[in-house]
Steps between C-alpha positions, in 0.01 A plus 500: 500500500587154375471190721808284445675208663874440532679188619869491588637148534851497640739248649350510850151650473208555265306824542175639364379858460154590374467877464313784336754703304476836326771486232474876442582602857686193626249461783471143624239378748550156655202267502687186604871446568617164630803274513580134550845352551518199267879457455472445125880523486552212744821326391525676161850631573615138553289298253408750228138377517177602674408237759158329457392597851603862439294507180196361681527760779515771234204362305293482820564871556410572136163328547429721802604811308283405202194503726592844641557648153167366373315618811629857468441515124846603385502583128857393430766288668875505454703217654872565534744227599849580617822336609413135574309441178777666298747248636295177471538238226137389545341846490259370229321302775460821698368694200249229410363484855453877525320516164265220604406676827506871412461506124807715441856406423755610759754744363843380599655844505866595492676646801504840331122490443451396862713793610298749296168379644642520852633853445170630363302337778724635775566855385175639353388614846839655583506749213472857623548424869725744684644242742615245240749606234584334168688329358353188661669164526222243519609159630257210480636213710322188383542132569729419209618836372536865594422783261688832511343794318633855496293787369301816562191547284596189303746214511860598433672167565388157621653163581372174642743271683446149632511570870187473715382374837406148382799455270747609773329280759502190279852562374668569834277399792343171386669181623340159437159658471535705820556876533798606716342618824656747554753542216866443584755780460628314192151491349460874555840575345412289195171687455673837533756399236225387262296818554807722452574330166139560391527867596819524292301365201217746565745791509626408153166634371347713776698776676361405841676776693346782293158455662366759743215282631507122550154342464462140622234258380366151571457275802852496642506880513146544631553235769820670620306828505217346703753373756674838509169678564420265789160405356288243682351388167583548134356841405548599135390859558757552777774337294431682172752787462658433840863611518728248669852613598810301407588443865162339563530274194846394619367422849203297372714309250740404776211379716349294217834340411552385860143391576338157480203400287277513809619848594440636149160330479395664828509847342142624462579651157669191354317311224546125563639452150771762560645364825779298337601759236470836682855496638646470149259765370596744774869442424439584134332826604778593742768424242327724246468788747867475594610485136283796399587704807133546586424629849141376472264302279155626401273195509224461241207260506434598138720316258494278193130417550404866471726541199334202330152639578589840348636328190173307455293820532 
């Protein structure tokens, strides 16, 4: 077993996994898995730059993670940065800060690389199960982008498109610094149009409708699943590999799109940093399910972090 650390820094959140991994068997044992919402991508879609306050929030999380990694004695660390840092003109400031704190340079990976890590992380446990059939379509709904990966034992086709819960919220629901509460019918129509165009682009590369099993990753999906399961607190074990029907996703999305900030925040499974972006994230998930023709989504708590950890080992 090798003790490794993986960090996934996205548009909305930064996550850490420290694990013991057996590269021969693919066995992975969590030692520490944590997440902070830092909104690194705050305003990037509009300005093309990482905001100073967003960088400082991210660096504060990196300092916390550095202490955890040192305390657990991880042998190697891989830091992967995704959508927001790909888009930013001042990404050199981000890279320099991460190197100073963690001693490794963040790898600003392509959307295709991101998709491969997500696929490997999400599907290793599904191989050989009787109740889940390949080919799998893995969808990783992030803050700034969504990855679509189709494959069975390995990746067959992948595409990343610039549609995510933060990007849709900032593009369509932000007015003079305030989030529409709740969104207007016009706002919802504009988001649907944007998402549909992104799905058209994804289908140019990935035959979405050929999948037998839809696997959903990341916070928007897991939060919708937690609501669907009626949990009184966020429970990763209950959520992992839960199967949420299309009708339930449609019902929850409708509720989120017509609720106020206070009503969304009152949910016992809602992370405070997700309150303003969950409605857009749920709409992305629903739109994907309707396009694919999926009657349910299999929810995975194992995703790009696990794929990064396996790649390190």
